[in-house]
KETORSE-448071 format. One line per 4 residues: their letters; for each residue x, z, y of C-alpha. Coordinates in steps of 0.2 Angstrom, whole numbers, plus 5000, padded with zeros to 4 digits. Layout:
A = X Z Y; ...
end
This chain:
MSIR = 5187 5382 5102; 5198 5373 5114; 5192 5360 5126; 5205 5348 5119
KIKI = 5198 5349 5101; 5180 5347 5109; 5186 5331 5117; 5194 5324 5101
RYIA = 5178 5328 5091; 5168 5318 5105; 5180 5304 5104; 5180 5305 5085
AALV = 5161 5305 5085; 5161 5290 5097; 5173 5280 5087; 5161 5282 5072
LAAI = 5146 5278 5082; 5156 5263 5089; 5162 5258 5072; 5143 5259 5065
AAPF = 5137 5250 5081; 5151 5237 5081; 5144 5224 5067; 5127 5226 5075
VIWK = 5134 5222 5093; 5144 5208 5087; 5130 5200 5078; 5120 5202 5094
LGVG = 5132 5194 5104; 5140 5180 5093; 5126 5176 5081; 5110 5167 5083
REMD = 5102 5150 5091; 5085 5143 5093; 5079 5132 5079; 5061 5125 5076
IVVL = 5060 5128 5057; 5043 5124 5048; 5040 5133 5032; 5026 5128 5020
NKTF = 5022 5138 5005; 5006 5141 4996; 5010 5152 4981; 5008 5172 4985
PAET = 5005 5182 4970; 4992 5193 4975; 4985 5211 4970; 4966 5213 4968
DASG = 4954 5225 4964; 4941 5227 4951; 4930 5215 4961; 4942 5202 4961
TIKK = 4945 5205 4981; 4963 5201 4986; 4970 5217 4993; 4987 5212 4997
LDYG = 5000 5196 4996; 5016 5196 4989; 5028 5187 5000; 5043 5185 4988
KQSG = 5041 5166 4986; 5048 5165 5004; 5057 5181 5008; 5074 5176 5002
LFWV = 5074 5162 5015; 5067 5172 5029; 5080 5185 5026; 5094 5171 5029
MKSL = 5086 5164 5045; 5086 5182 5052; 5103 5185 5046; 5110 5169 5055
GITN = 5100 5175 5071; 5088 5160 5070; 5074 5162 5083; 5057 5155 5084
PTTN = 5055 5143 5100; 5037 5148 5101; 5039 5166 5101; 5057 5167 5106
KTYN = 5059 5180 5092; 5067 5179 5075; 5055 5172 5061; 5042 5183 5054
GHAD = 5041 5181 5035; 5022 5187 5035; 5016 5175 5049; 5029 5162 5055
YYGN = 5024 5148 5041; 5010 5136 5035; 5000 5139 5020; 4989 5152 5013
FLSD = 4986 5168 5022; 4974 5184 5018; 4958 5186 5027; 4944 5197 5024
GKLV = 4950 5198 5005; 4951 5179 5002; 4964 5165 5003; 4963 5154 5019
NKPL = 4973 5139 5021; 4982 5135 5038; 4987 5117 5035; 5002 5109 5041
GKLT = 4995 5097 5053; 5000 5086 5068; 5015 5093 5077; 5019 5092 5095
TVPD = 5038 5090 5095; 5050 5085 5080; 5056 5101 5070; 5074 5104 5065
VIFL = 5070 5109 5048; 5055 5109 5036; 5056 5120 5021; 5044 5116 5007
SDMY = 5041 5131 4994; 5030 5133 4980; 5015 5123 4981; 5006 5129 4966
GTGD = 4995 5140 4976; 4981 5146 4963; 4983 5132 4953; 4966 5125 4959
SRAN = 4958 5140 4952; 4938 5141 4951; 4938 5159 4947; 4930 5164 4963
GVED = 4919 5150 4965; 4924 5132 4973; 4942 5133 4982; 4944 5129 4999
PGIS = 4954 5112 5002; 4972 5115 5004; 4974 5131 4995; 4983 5123 4980
GMTK = 4994 5108 4980; 5003 5099 4995; 4990 5087 5003; 4992 5069 5009
EEVG = 4991 5075 5027; 5005 5088 5024; 5017 5076 5016; 5013 5063 5030
VVAT = 5019 5076 5043; 5035 5079 5033; 5038 5061 5031; 5035 5057 5049
SYER = 5047 5070 5054; 5060 5066 5042; 5061 5048 5049; 5065 5056 5065
GTTV = 5078 5067 5060; 5071 5083 5052; 5081 5091 5039; 5069 5092 5023
IGEY = 5072 5106 5011; 5061 5108 4996; 5061 5117 4980; 5054 5120 4964
NIAG = 5035 5117 4960; 5031 5106 4976; 5026 5091 4966; 5018 5096 4951
DPTK = 5000 5099 4948; 4989 5102 4957; 4999 5091 4969; 4993 5073 4968
ASVA = 5005 5060 4961; 5004 5050 4976; 5010 5064 4986; 5024 5068 4973
KELE = 5030 5049 4975; 5032 5050 4994; 5042 5068 4990; 5052 5058 4978
GIFG = 5057 5045 4991; 5062 5059 5003; 5074 5069 4991; 5080 5054 4982
VTFT = 5073 5061 4965; 5062 5057 4951; 5051 5072 4945; 5050 5073 4926
GMAG = 5037 5085 4924; 5047 5097 4914; 5052 5114 4918; 5061 5129 4910
KFFS = 5066 5148 4912; 5076 5161 4903; 5065 5175 4894; 5075 5189 4888
DLTS = 5061 5194 4875; 5051 5180 4868; 5038 5192 4861; 5033 5198 4878
TADV = 5016 5192 4882; 5018 5199 4900; 5034 5188 4901; 5030 5173 4893
PNWI = 5016 5163 4901; 5000 5158 4889; 5002 5139 4892; 5020 5140 4885
RATY = 5013 5148 4870; 4998 5136 4868; 5010 5121 4871; 5022 5127 4857
EKQY = 5007 5130 4845; 4999 5113 4849; 5015 5103 4846; 5022 5113 4830
GKKW = 5005 5118 4823; 5009 5137 4820; 5008 5152 4829; 5020 5158 4843
DLSG = 5032 5170 4832; 5049 5168 4842; 5058 5183 4845; 5075 5189 4854
AGIV = 5080 5180 4871; 5079 5162 4875; 5077 5147 4885; 5061 5137 4885
IAGN = 5060 5120 4893; 5041 5112 4893; 5030 5100 4901; 5020 5085 4898
DRIV = 5013 5094 4883; 5029 5095 4876; 5041 5110 4872; 5057 5115 4866
VLQR = 5064 5132 4863; 5082 5137 4864; 5085 5154 4856; 5101 5163 4861
NVGY = 5115 5162 4848; 5105 5148 4839; 5102 5135 4852; 5115 5141 4865
TGST = 5129 5154 4867; 5131 5166 4882; 5117 5175 4893; 5108 5160 4901
LRIE = 5111 5144 4909; 5124 5143 4924; 5123 5135 4940; 5139 5130 4948
MDDT = 5148 5117 4959; 5163 5106 4958; 5178 5113 4968; 5175 5103 4984
NEKD = 5157 5108 4986; 5161 5127 4981; 5173 5128 4994; 5163 5120 5007
YNTK = 5147 5130 5002; 5156 5147 4999; 5148 5149 4982; 5153 5153 4964
PVDY = 5147 5149 4947; 5134 5161 4942; 5120 5165 4929; 5103 5158 4934
YNWF = 5088 5168 4926; 5072 5160 4935; 5063 5145 4933; 5072 5128 4935
ELVT = 5065 5110 4933; 5071 5094 4926; 5074 5081 4940; 5082 5063 4938
PTDE = 5092 5059 4954; 5091 5041 4962; 5110 5041 4964; 5120 5054 4953
KSVI = 5133 5055 4967; 5120 5065 4978; 5120 5080 4964; 5130 5094 4973
AWYD = 5126 5108 4960; 5123 5108 4942; 5116 5118 4929; 5126 5120 4914
LDLT = 5122 5128 4896; 5134 5132 4882; 5125 5123 4869; 5127 5124 4850
DEGA = 5126 5109 4839; 5108 5114 4834; 5104 5115 4853; 5111 5099 4856
NQLK = 5100 5091 4843; 5085 5100 4850; 5088 5093 4868; 5092 5075 4862
PFGL = 5073 5068 4860; 5070 5075 4878; 5086 5065 4884; 5095 5080 4889
EHRF = 5112 5085 4888; 5121 5102 4892; 5122 5098 4910; 5109 5093 4923
PAII = 5106 5093 4942; 5102 5109 4951; 5103 5103 4969; 5102 5086 4976
ANHQ = 5108 5082 4994; 5101 5066 4999; 5110 5060 5015; 5105 5043 5020
DGKH = 5105 5032 5038; 5107 5049 5047; 5094 5057 5039; 5096 5073 5027
AYYL = 5086 5081 5013; 5089 5094 5001; 5080 5098 4984; 5084 5114 4975
AGDF = 5078 5111 4957; 5073 5129 4955; 5063 5144 4961; 5079 5149 4972
TDYR = 5069 5157 4986; 5061 5169 4976; 5069 5185 4980; 5062 5202 4974
GPSK = 5074 5215 4978; 5073 5228 4991; 5072 5224 5009; 5089 5224 5017
ISQF = 5095 5226 5035; 5102 5208 5040; 5106 5209 5058; 5124 5215 5058
IGAS = 5139 5205 5055; 5144 5204 5037; 5128 5208 5030; 5128 5196 5016
TLYR = 5146 5199 5012; 5143 5217 5010; 5127 5214 4999; 5136 5202 4989
YFSV = 5151 5214 4986; 5139 5228 4979; 5128 5216 4968; 5129 5218 4950
NSEG = 5127 5204 4937; 5114 5210 4925; 5104 5201 4913; 5088 5195 4921
DLTY = 5092 5200 4938; 5090 5188 4951; 5099 5197 4965; 5116 5191 4959
FYWH = 5113 5173 4960; 5104 5177 4977; 5119 5184 4985; 5133 5175 4978
FYVP = 5125 5158 4977; 5109 5155 4988; 5113 5165 5003; 5131 5156 5007
FMSK = 5123 5139 5002; 5107 5140 5012; 5117 5148 5027; 5128 5133 5026
VLKD = 5114 5121 5026; 5105 5129 5041; 5121 5130 5051; 5124 5112 5048
VEVP = 5108 5106 5055; 5111 5098 5073; 5099 5105 5085; 5096 5093 5099
EQRV = 5097 5099 5118; 5079 5095 5121; 5065 5095 5109; 5060 5077 5104
AFEA = 5041 5074 5106; 5031 5063 5094; 5027 5051 5107; 5031 5034 5113
ETAI = 5043 5027 5125; 5032 5020 5140; 5033 5014 5157; 5022 5023 5170
ASDG = 5010 5012 5181; 5007 5016 5199; 4991 5026 5196; 5001 5036 5182
TKLV = 4995 5027 5167; 5006 5023 5152; 5011 5006 5147; 5020 4999 5132
SKIS = 5016 4980 5135; 5009 4969 5147; 5005 4951 5151; 5015 4944 5164
DQQV = 5018 4925 5169; 5009 4920 5153; 5020 4929 5141; 5021 4947 5134
EIYY = 5032 4960 5140; 5036 4976 5130; 5044 4991 5138; 5060 4997 5128
NDAW = 5076 5003 5132; 5070 5009 5149; 5066 4991 5154; 5052 4978 5153
NKTY = 5057 4963 5141; 5049 4947 5139; 5045 4944 5121; 5039 4929 5112
LKGV = 5028 4934 5098; 5031 4928 5080; 5022 4936 5065; 5010 4937 5052
NIGA = 4993 4943 5049; 4990 4957 5035; 4974 4955 5026; 4962 4969 5020
TIPG = 4963 4968 5000; 4975 4967 4987; 4970 4963 4968; 4959 4975 4961
SSAG = 4953 4983 4978; 4937 4981 4986; 4936 4975 5004; 4944 4987 5017
NLPD = 4950 4999 5001; 4970 4997 5003; 4981 5009 4994; 4985 5025 5002
DPSF = 5003 5024 4998; 5016 5022 5012; 5029 5014 5000; 5018 4999 4997
YRDW = 5017 4995 5015; 5035 5001 5018; 5040 4987 5007; 5029 4974 5015
LEKI = 5036 4979 5032; 5054 4979 5028; 5051 4961 5020; 5041 4955 5036
AAMN = 5055 4962 5047; 5068 4952 5035; 5058 4937 5039; 5064 4939 5057
ANTI = 5046 4943 5063; 5043 4955 5077; 5023 4956 5076; 5011 4960 5063
RVYT = 4992 4960 5066; 4978 4970 5055; 4960 4965 5053; 4953 4982 5051
LMPP = 4957 5001 5052; 4971 5003 5039; 4973 5019 5028; 4983 5033 5036
AFYR = 4997 5028 5026; 4999 5012 5034; 5002 5018 5052; 5013 5032 5043
ALDG = 5024 5017 5036; 5024 5008 5052; 5030 5024 5062; 5044 5028 5049
YNNS = 5050 5010 5049; 5050 5009 5067; 5060 5025 5070; 5072 5020 5057
NPDK = 5074 5001 5064; 5074 5003 5083; 5083 4988 5084; 5072 4978 5073
KLYL = 5054 4985 5077; 5038 4977 5071; 5023 4977 5085; 5006 4980 5080
LQNI = 4991 4970 5086; 4976 4980 5080; 4959 4972 5078; 4943 4980 5085
GLQQ = 4927 4975 5078; 4914 4977 5065; 4915 4970 5047; 4897 4965 5048
TPPN = 4885 4952 5058; 4874 4959 5071; 4854 4956 5067; 4850 4938 5070
GDFT = 4866 4935 5078; 4862 4945 5093; 4878 4955 5100; 4868 4964 5112
NAEY = 4856 4972 5098; 4857 4991 5102; 4861 4997 5085; 4876 4985 5083
TASL = 4882 4989 5100; 4882 5008 5096; 4891 5005 5079; 4903 4995 5088
QQSL = 4907 5008 5101; 4910 5021 5087; 4921 5009 5079; 4931 5006 5094
ETTI = 4933 5024 5098; 4938 5028 5081; 4951 5014 5080; 4960 5020 5096
NAIH = 4959 5038 5091; 4967 5033 5075; 4980 5023 5084; 4984 5038 5094
GNAV = 4985 5049 5079; 4970 5058 5082; 4956 5054 5070; 4947 5060 5054
VAKE = 4938 5046 5047; 4925 5050 5032; 4928 5038 5017; 4912 5027 5012
GASD = 4905 5034 4996; 4918 5048 4994; 4917 5066 4998; 4935 5067 5006
SDSY = 4941 5059 5023; 4956 5052 5030; 4967 5060 5043; 4976 5050 5056
MNDV = 4990 5060 5063; 5004 5046 5067; 5003 5041 5085; 5009 5023 5084
SGFV = 5002 5019 5101; 5020 5015 5106; 5021 5001 5093; 5004 4992 5098
IGYL = 5007 4978 5110; 4987 4974 5110; 4971 4975 5104; 4962 4960 5097
FDPD = 4943 4961 5101; 4936 4951 5086; 4917 4951 5085; 4919 4935 5073
LTPA = 4911 4923 5085; 4900 4908 5078; 4890 4895 5087; 4874 4903 5080
SVIA = 4879 4919 5087; 4884 4913 5104; 4867 4904 5105; 4858 4919 5100
TNAS = 4866 4931 5111; 4865 4920 5125; 4846 4919 5123; 4844 4938 5120
KGSI = 4837 4950 5133; 4848 4966 5127; 4856 4976 5140; 4875 4972 5144
SEEG = 4886 4984 5154; 4892 4977 5171; 4904 4991 5175; 4918 4981 5173
KYVQ = 4932 4993 5179; 4947 4982 5171; 4938 4967 5165; 4924 4957 5173
ASSG = 4913 4943 5169; 4915 4930 5183; 4901 4920 5192; 4893 4908 5180
ASRT = 4897 4917 5164; 4885 4916 5150; 4877 4932 5142; 4890 4931 5129
EAWL = 4905 4929 5140; 4897 4944 5150; 4896 4954 5133; 4914 4950 5128
AAGA = 4921 4955 5145; 4911 4971 5143; 4918 4975 5127; 4936 4972 5132
DQII = 4932 4983 5147; 4927 4996 5136; 4942 4996 5125; 4954 4998 5140
RYEQ = 4942 5012 5148; 4941 5022 5133; 4960 5022 5129; 4964 5025 5148
TSYN = 4951 5039 5148; 4955 5048 5133; 4975 5045 5131; 4980 5039 5149
MIHP = 4987 5023 5141; 4982 5005 5142; 4987 4990 5131; 4982 4971 5134
VGVV = 4965 4965 5125; 4964 4948 5117; 4947 4940 5114; 4947 4930 5098
SSPQ = 4939 4914 5096; 4940 4898 5087; 4938 4879 5090; 4920 4882 5084
VDSR = 4915 4891 5100; 4925 4879 5111; 4917 4865 5121; 4934 4856 5121
YYAM = 4935 4854 5102; 4918 4846 5102; 4922 4835 5116; 4938 4829 5106
FGPA = 4934 4832 5087; 4917 4839 5084; 4903 4829 5077; 4892 4819 5090
DSKD = 4876 4827 5094; 4880 4843 5084; 4868 4859 5089; 4884 4869 5087
AQGV = 4891 4862 5104; 4879 4873 5112; 4887 4888 5106; 4903 4889 5116
IQYE = 4912 4901 5127; 4924 4899 5141; 4938 4910 5143; 4939 4906 5162
HIVG = 4923 4917 5163; 4933 4933 5157; 4943 4940 5170; 4956 4955 5168
ESEA = 4966 4965 5180; 4984 4965 5180; 4985 4984 5180; 4976 4985 5165
GGVF = 4990 4976 5156; 4981 4960 5155; 4969 4949 5145; 4972 4935 5134
GALN = 4965 4922 5123; 4968 4924 5104; 4965 4908 5095; 4963 4906 5077
LFPN = 4968 4886 5074; 4971 4878 5057; 4976 4861 5053; 4961 4857 5042
EEGF = 4948 4861 5056; 4934 4848 5053; 4938 4832 5062; 4956 4834 5061
TDHK = 4961 4819 5051; 4980 4822 5049; 4981 4839 5040; 4987 4831 5023
QANN = 5001 4820 5031; 5017 4819 5022; 5027 4821 5038; 5018 4837 5044
AYAD = 5015 4831 5061; 4998 4838 5062; 4995 4827 5078; 4977 4834 5080
FQTY = 4981 4852 5079; 4995 4848 5092; 4983 4838 5104; 4970 4850 5104
LNAF = 4981 4866 5106; 4990 4858 5120; 4973 4854 5129; 4967 4873 5125
VQEH = 4984 4879 5132; 4985 4868 5148; 4967 4871 5153; 4969 4890 5152
DHYP = 4985 4889 5164; 4979 4906 5172; 4975 4913 5155; 4989 4917 5142
VLVT = 4985 4910 5124; 4991 4919 5108; 4988 4908 5091; 4983 4922 5080
EFGL = 4979 4913 5065; 4987 4897 5058; 4994 4893 5041; 4992 4882 5025
PTGV = 4987 4888 5008; 4997 4885 4991; 4987 4884 4975; 4982 4869 4967
SSTE = 4983 4857 4982; 4999 4861 4989; 5017 4867 4985; 5025 4882 4992
AAQG = 5040 4870 5000; 5026 4860 5008; 5018 4875 5014; 5034 4881 5023
EGIV = 5038 4864 5030; 5021 4863 5037; 5020 4880 5044; 5038 4877 5052
SMLN = 5032 4861 5060; 5017 4870 5068; 5027 4885 5074; 5038 4872 5084
TIKE = 5021 4865 5090; 5014 4881 5095; 5030 4886 5106; 5031 4869 5114
SGAM = 5013 4872 5120; 5017 4886 5131; 5008 4899 5120; 5014 4917 5121
GSLI = 5017 4917 5102; 5010 4914 5084; 5004 4923 5069; 5004 4915 5052
YEWA = 4989 4917 5042; 4994 4926 5031; 5007 4938 5023; 5001 4940 5006
DEWG = 4987 4931 4995; 4970 4939 4996; 4961 4939 4979; 4943 4939 4982
SSST = 4942 4929 4998; 4931 4914 4998; 4928 4899 5008; 4922 4886 4996
STSR = 4918 4896 4981; 4908 4911 4986; 4893 4906 4977; 4903 4905 4960
MIPY = 4912 4922 4962; 4899 4933 4953; 4897 4948 4955; 4905 4945 4972
SRGT = 4911 4964 4973; 4923 4960 4958; 4931 4944 4966; 4947 4954 4969
MWHN = 4948 4957 4949; 4954 4939 4946; 4963 4925 4955; 4954 4909 4959
ITEP = 4970 4898 4961; 4959 4883 4967; 4951 4894 4982; 4963 4890 4998
AQNY = 4956 4907 5006; 4965 4917 4991; 4982 4907 4993; 4987 4906 5011
GIMA = 5001 4920 5008; 5019 4919 5011; 5020 4933 4998; 5012 4927 4982
LESK = 5002 4940 4972; 5001 4932 4955; 4996 4937 4938; 5010 4941 4926
QSSE = 5011 4927 4915; 5015 4932 4896; 5026 4922 4884; 5015 4929 4870
YAMT = 4999 4920 4865; 4984 4932 4860; 4977 4921 4847; 4987 4908 4837
LRGA = 4978 4897 4825; 4988 4887 4811; 4983 4869 4807; 4989 4856 4796
KPLN = 4999 4841 4800; 5003 4835 4812; 4996 4851 4821; 5007 4865 4818
TLAL = 4997 4878 4829; 4985 4880 4842; 4987 4895 4853; 4976 4903 4867
NADE = 4978 4916 4880; 4970 4923 4895; 4976 4932 4911; 4969 4935 4929
TYLY = 4971 4917 4933; 4971 4905 4919; 4965 4900 4902; 4981 4895 4893
IKAD = 4981 4883 4878; 4996 4878 4868; 4996 4865 4855; 5011 4864 4844
FSSL = 5014 4848 4833; 5025 4843 4819; 5025 4825 4827; 5017 4822 4844
PDLT = 5004 4809 4843; 5008 4793 4851; 4997 4795 4866; 4997 4776 4871
KKGL = 4987 4773 4855; 4979 4790 4852; 4968 4801 4864; 4972 4820 4862
HIYL = 4955 4830 4865; 4953 4848 4866; 4934 4853 4866; 4929 4870 4872
DTID = 4914 4879 4869; 4912 4892 4881; 4895 4899 4881; 4881 4895 4868
RRSG = 4886 4889 4850; 4870 4878 4849; 4871 4870 4865; 4884 4858 4872
AYKL = 4890 4841 4867; 4892 4837 4848; 4897 4819 4846; 4916 4816 4846
SSDG = 4917 4797 4842; 4907 4781 4839; 4909 4782 4820; 4896 4797 4821
SENW = 4909 4811 4820; 4903 4828 4826; 4911 4844 4832; 4906 4861 4823
SGAE = 4900 4868 4839; 4893 4861 4854; 4907 4860 4868; 4904 4861 4887
FDLN = 4920 4854 4892; 4932 4841 4886; 4950 4842 4890; 4958 4824 4887
VQSS = 4976 4822 4888; 4979 4804 4890; 4998 4803 4892; 5012 4814 4898
DKAE = 5007 4813 4916; 4989 4811 4915; 4975 4823 4909; 4958 4828 4915
LLVI = 4945 4841 4912; 4926 4834 4910; 4910 4843 4909; 4893 4840 4901
PSYN = 4881 4835 4915; 4870 4850 4915; 4885 4861 4917; 4893 4851 4931
ASKG = 4893 4865 4945; 4900 4851 4958; 4883 4842 4957; 4874 4858 4959
SYYT = 4869 4861 4939; 4873 4876 4932; 4868 4878 4913; 4872 4871 4897
SLYL = 4861 4862 4886; 4861 4852 4870; 4869 4834 4870; 4870 4824 4853
TGTY = 4880 4812 4862; 4896 4815 4868; 4892 4813 4886; 4906 4821 4898
ERML = 4908 4817 4916; 4921 4821 4931; 4918 4836 4942; 4920 4830 4961
TELS = 4914 4842 4975; 4911 4836 4992; 4919 4848 5004; 4913 4841 5020
PAFK = 4901 4826 5023; 4907 4810 5034; 4902 4810 5052; 4906 4802 5068
SQMG = 4915 4812 5082; 4909 4813 5100; 4923 4801 5104; 4916 4789 5091
KTID = 4929 4791 5078; 4923 4790 5061; 4928 4805 5049; 4929 4803 5031
AQYE = 4921 4815 5019; 4933 4827 5011; 4931 4829 4992; 4938 4841 4979
DASS = 4943 4833 4962; 4942 4847 4950; 4944 4836 4934; 4961 4829 4937
LQPG = 4975 4839 4929; 4992 4840 4938; 5007 4837 4927; 5023 4848 4929
PFTS = 5031 4864 4924; 5020 4880 4927; 5034 4886 4940; 5023 4876 4953
STNN = 5004 4882 4956; 4998 4865 4958; 5002 4860 4939; 4990 4862 4925
FNIT = 4999 4854 4910; 5016 4848 4903; 5023 4841 4887; 5039 4848 4881
GNTV = 5045 4840 4865; 5031 4841 4852; 5022 4855 4862; 5008 4852 4874
NIRI = 5005 4866 4887; 4989 4868 4897; 4982 4881 4909; 4964 4879 4917
PWIR = 4959 4889 4932; 4944 4900 4926; 4932 4893 4939; 4934 4876 4932
LNFT = 4926 4882 4917; 4912 4890 4926; 4919 4908 4924; 4912 4919 4938
DPSS = 4922 4934 4932; 4934 4932 4918; 4938 4951 4919; 4920 4954 4913
MLVL = 4919 4937 4903; 4905 4931 4914; 4900 4914 4914; 4886 4903 4924
DDDK = 4870 4901 4914; 4856 4896 4927; 4843 4884 4924; 4833 4889 4939
HTAI = 4843 4885 4953; 4852 4869 4959; 4864 4865 4972; 4864 4881 4981
STDQ = 4875 4884 4997; 4893 4888 4993; 4892 4903 5005; 4878 4912 4995
KDAL = 4882 4928 4986; 4876 4933 4969; 4862 4919 4970; 4865 4914 4952
TVRM = 4861 4919 4936; 4876 4924 4924; 4879 4930 4906; 4893 4938 4896
TDGI = 4900 4926 4884; 4908 4931 4867; 4923 4920 4870; 4929 4902 4868
IASL = 4929 4891 4853; 4943 4877 4854; 4944 4862 4844; 4957 4849 4844
VIID = 4954 4830 4839; 4964 4815 4840; 4955 4799 4842; 4960 4782 4840
KQTD = 4959 4773 4856; 4956 4756 4849; 4943 4759 4835; 4937 4775 4843
TVDY = 4937 4784 4827; 4942 4802 4822; 4960 4803 4815; 4961 4822 4815
HFPE = 4950 4836 4818; 4955 4854 4818; 4946 4866 4812; 4942 4857 4798
SATS = 4924 4864 4797; 4914 4878 4804; 4919 4889 4789; 4938 4886 4789
IGYK = 4950 4899 4794; 4954 4890 4810; 4936 4892 4817; 4937 4906 4828
TFAW = 4932 4913 4844; 4944 4918 4857; 4939 4933 4865; 4951 4943 4877
NTWD = 4952 4962 4883; 4941 4963 4899; 4950 4974 4914; 4945 4984 4928
VPQY = 4963 4985 4934; 4972 4968 4936; 4990 4966 4932; 4999 4957 4945
EQRA = 5016 4955 4953; 5023 4951 4970; 5035 4937 4974; 5041 4928 4990
KSSY = 5036 4910 4990; 5049 4897 4994; 5041 4895 5010; 5048 4912 5015
DLIQ = 5065 4905 5017; 5060 4891 5028; 5050 4902 5039; 5063 4916 5040
AAFA = 5074 4902 5046; 5063 4896 5059; 5060 4914 5065; 5078 4917 5068
E = 5079 4902 5081
end
């Protein structure tokens, strides 16, 4: 053989090898980039042995994705290698023959992509004993990581079976917000043989047999759609024609994603897009007329969404409404140029085969999605923008020149604080048991920010969902952030009022540490009375501008602490008590110092600390307005004795101040001048010229005593007063009404623990909100009684706030000559007042209350003497005479101030009913045409819990203190009997009496359905607009 021929052969061989190697070399040189991709998957079909031990996991539910990632040359920034589909994910792994969960927890940097695969897991199986948490279903902590990352720019991709059972509904709801869909709970699949027990799941057969009442006897091929205990089976050539359903895009998207219409044989689900324009791929069925009729009850047509692309405000999320990533074909080499094109060319479309869909649709689609993700040049950390002090400590805020400065946009910015307090309850919740739903808080935060506020304050450690919502809101609204003032304290008083009590001090220290850890996204807190716990993973320390040390100081606790001998820390690295400080002041300084030291030591960060107080513990108040010779004047503190280092961000005074403080005489003036409020505040601020002051609470309630407009006008007036005083800001008390709060009616809210089940519209403490939380008023009445002329009907209804009464007449009585009385028997049919008039007429049952309508603008509610709670009597008794009296409660006694000023007693008139439309909470009755409309707050009728139909019935106690809890005896009433009587004012004789007798059809007891979940709605009060305008100035 010639040398020439040998050379040619070598050259040919080299060319062949080069041709073979070229795609790999070109791929290596031209493909690939580093991307942080987080995959969460919990469903891995497993091979088990006879004992049930898992031998091997099937990774098919995610292998399709990992192949695409590898073919694109995407490398893991942690390993600098391509992603490993058996290791580089979160979810379930195999360990010693059982599943163990690697939860998606707190991340250091913001990922580029999060892919959510199947979350079914084992379906919360109990086959091998109690399953470990997190094995099945997506957890609230995991969706928290997803939502937080999404707000920071992570592209989130999810697919079939991430939101169904065993994933909780609250988690599914949050996923709906990310993907812009509503999960219907319905899913479907093509089955080539409906008789196959191996292919058709048992739950589908069971649902069919339950719905149709007959055995599953279907045969042939078909598409089953099922869920929510409903099912429809479309048999091929009966309900539809063709092989199966198709997945397709319109021409524009098909070109963009390089896909083509293909048959789809795997699981799919039915979702409803928030915006139909976000649908980029559709399922399509060739329905017969019969098939169309089968789908009508489900609200389905031949076409429904397959892929939703939710692009909003620079955020991107894709939802794949099918088991798209499930690839079970043979493993194929991916790391050469043109690999996907080659495999697509040789794939064959055969019935039931998933590979044709995979190569012709999934791979080009997912490749385009991943290529479109913008990867930042530098990893974005989950941490706040901070300044660095000289010692290296991180700072977000500080006190400087009597004002707050906040660090943002690489600079310190003086900021006047204006905002609201957010309470710790909503209707139906127990104290401190708020919803764990980020969307609930996100809605509030957006409305607060729209009111032009820049600060919020919370009284307790909120659920993790609150901090997640705050984190998400601020990251989405960098130019309109809401900053947080976080309370630190205990929701309990110390034994004997002594703050130095060792057990109390230990509990306070634990609360302090837990709260600060939670603020930094580093806490797991056990739920009281529950088996699970709350995980705090959102670091919101960058949005916190201060902690409020709030031990709920009272004169009694100050006196007790001053007299105590308990130990007080004297370390004082950042905050010290100056010479002459009382023991309480030293304890406050030590507590503030400990807050700063713990955060600095644990997180190398410092925030300013405010010490919360009120006029009741201030000597100036007693000198200016307090009662002469008051013992409480001995229980005061002086802020001047608490000294903070400027390097620590500073300390400040946090003052709770209201215009109705005892001794302030002008809080009901029509001109909203609030001169006493202004005088005291100015003196307080001016005497603390070295100590900045933030007014942390002030406000006015609505309810029976004030309109919403008056609330807004009064708050705006006080906002101006506070700003002019030189304070560094103010926080309105409060954002939303708080059912269950009490200041004047604690003793009559029984059981106290169910106070949030109903709304006491007469209690000021429940109605300070700018956002009304009010019962849903129904236009329908639960009971309507037909009368005889002149009364057409007498109707009654009940909700969480009022008893409603409507009397409709054919001809309204002349109220200048006739008295209209509606008597209410609320508790004991044998007790109460019977006599109606001087002619000896009697009622059919004893009434505790007389509702007397005297004219179109005057009405009153009277009570029998023994049941007059305003006088400290709480039981019904028999009155043969028609004796009723007014309800007048002394709220505060008259006194003479230290300066010699006489302060009149304050009273609440519970008998007078205000006329006007029910659009205002101040009004109780109105007359429209021939109809009299009345609504009575439950507490006026001595109901202690209308949700359980409980009323006062205590003949043992008299005149108990209004702040005592559950001290009175109550009983469950069987309802209310109402009777309507018209009495001639001149002759005092009965002209009309309904019902006619105790045996007539109109003699009925009105009872209502009790409730454990109150129905309420939110509404911005009219004061919102006034405050919004004031905050904008």
